[in-house]
N, C-alpha and C positions, 0 to 999 in steps of 0.2 A: 385213058386205059390204065388199069392198075399196074404198078411196077413189079410187085413181088408175087411169084407163083409158088414159091417154096420157102418155108420158114424152118430153120434149124434151131431147136431150143436146147439150152443146157437143162440138166435135170435138177441138181441139188441147189437149193436156195433160189431157184427160178420157178420150177414147177412143183418140186417136192421140198419139204422143210427138212433139210439135212440137219440143221442145228438141233431141232427137237428129236429127231430120230437118233442122232448120235448121243444126245444126253441120256435118253432112255436105254439104249443099247450098252453104253459104257457103264452106267450105273448097274445094270443087270449083270454085266460081266464082272465088275469089281466085286459085287456082293457074292457072286457064285464062287469067286476065288478067295473069299474071306478078307477082302480089302474094303475099308470104309470109303464110300464115294463122297468124301467131303470136298469143299470147293478147291482147296489147295492141291489135293491129289488129282482131281479132274483137270485142273489147269496144267499140272505137270505133264499129264498125258497129251493134252491138246497142243502144248508148246512143242513137244517132241514130234507129234504126228504132223503138225502144220509145217514144221521145218523139213521133214522128210518129203512131204508132198511138193514143197517148193523146189527141192532138189530134183524131184521126178519131173516136174514141168520143164525144168531147165536142161533135162537130159543128163543130169549128173548122177542119177541113181536108177537102177533097174527096179521094176515093179516087185519082183520077187524079193529083192533086198528090203524094200519097204515093209512088205508083209512079215518078213522074218525078224526085222529089227525093231519095229516100233514098240511092241510090248516088252521085248527083251531089254531095250534101253529104259523103258518106263519102270520095269521091276528093279533095275539097277539103281535108278534115280531115287526110288522111294525105299531102297534097301530091303526089298522083299524077295523071297525065293519063289520060283515057279518056272514053268515052261512057256516062254514068250510066244512060240509058234502055236502051241495048243490054245493059248489065251486068245490069239488073233483069230483062229478058226471059230472059236466060240463067239467072239464079238461080231464077226461077219454074219454068222447065223442069226444072232439077235438083231442086228441092223436090218437084215432083210425082212424082219417081221414088223417093221414100222413104216408104213407107206403114207406118212403124214403129208398133206398138201401144203404148199407154201402159203396159200391164201384161199379163202372160201370161193373166190370167183374163178379159180383156175379151170375147172371143168367147163364152166359156161363159156369162158373165153375160147378155149380150145374147140368146143363144139361149134361156135360161130366161125372161127377161122378155118376150121376143117371144111366148111361149106364152100370156101372160095379159094383155098390154096392147099398144097401138099405140106403136111407137117411131119417132122421127124425129130428125134432127140439125138444129140451128139454129146456124150458125157464121159468124163473120166470116172474110173471106178472099176468094180468087179462085176463080171457078167451076171452071176447068180443073184447077187444083191440088187443090182440096179433093175434087172428084168423083173424080178419079183415085186419090187416096190412100185415100179411103173404100172405093172399089171393090176396089182391089188388096189392101187389108188384110183383106178379108173382112167388114168391118163392115157394108157396104151390104146384105149378104144378109139382115140382120135388121131393116132399116128400111123403113118405109112410104114415106118421102120424105126428101130432103135439101134444106135451104134455106140457100143461101149468100148472104152480104150483097151481093156484087157483082151477082148476078142479081136479088136482091130490092130493090136500090137503097136499102138501109138497113142500118146497122150496129147490133149490140147496143151499148148498152142501149136503143136506140130501140124503143119498143113496136111500131112499124110492121112490123118483120120478124116479130114474134111473131103479130100480128094476121093477117098474110098467111099464115103457116104454119098457123094454126088454121083459117082459112077453107078452105085447100086440103085439110086433113085432115078437114074436115066436123065439127069439134069445136065445140060450142056452149056447153057448161057448163064453164067454166074451173075450177070447184072440183075437177074430176077430172083436172086436168093438173098435172104436176110438171116443173119445169125443173131440170136437173142440170148443173153445170159448175164449173170450178176458179177462175173469175174473179169476185170479189165485185163489181167495178165493171161488168163486162160481162154475165155470166150471171145473177148473183143480182139485181143492180139492174135488169137488163132484164126478168127474170121478174116482179119486184115492179111495175115500170112497167106490165106487161101484166096485172096482177091475178092472177098465178099463185103457187102455193106453190113454194118454191125449196129446192134441196138443194146446199149448198156441198161440192164434192169437194175435200178438203184432205188429200192423202196425206202431206204433209210437216209436218203439224201446225203450220202457220203461225198466228201470232196474229192474231185479228180485231180491228182498231182499234175496232170497235163502231158505226161509222156506218151500216153496211149489215148488216142482220140477216136471215140465211136462216131458213127454217122448220126445216130440218134441217142437220146437218153430218155428213159421213162421211169416213173415211180410206181405205176400200176399196169398190169398186163392188158387191161382194157384200152390203154392208150395206144395199143397196136392197131386198133380198128382203123383210125384215119391214115395210118402208114401203109396198111395192106389192102383195105377195102376202097372201092369206089363209092361215091356219094349215095347212089341208089342202093348199094349193098348195105351200107350203114343204116339207111332208112328202112331196110327190110330185115333187120336183125330179128332172128327168131324164125324166119322162114327157111325152108330147105331148098336144095338144088340151085345154089347161087354161084357156082364155080365160075371164075374168070373166063371170059371168052378170049382166046388168043387171036 
């Protein structure tokens, strides 16, 4: 009998290509405000933004502070004038317009997995941005629900967002839930905090420092098939109405 009846996915750099979307949105934002999006300028923003997100994950910073601070600090760092809050609003709007998939097989894999299990997304980020990207990418078509940290008022790895998601999905037995994501500190640690089995999506074969240990590690989403499906379900990939029998 298959072990997992519910799969929780991260969104960015697991199902959606955040790096590509961010690059496009950031370049569009900088150009709109008269700033040349050269490599050094882009890296300055990313260093500031990533540092603030790490603080947010650790509970050292509020979401509202991140939104008001990142472009304000960026403008100061490059010695440019401007309204950081206004720039942030423009950037988020541009980001929501780029629903790039993380890989070509994402929708096919979700289609197959949705035939045998309940799928949902648990993602850090902003409700308007993530909901639009998931919908326009086609990913949302295979999901039972989407849980975004802004709306849930908790960021991964806080177990609060996972607890709320599982309550909404009506899932009581956590032994049958698998959390899949690319971030060891956010997705894997968050899943562990919530008492879930975890799967580290590691397409670039990065080294794991060993402090956070996932239950599984994969480099392609199709590698979820043998973790989630029974043998006969794998043999019948492409057919419908194959949901696990409890």
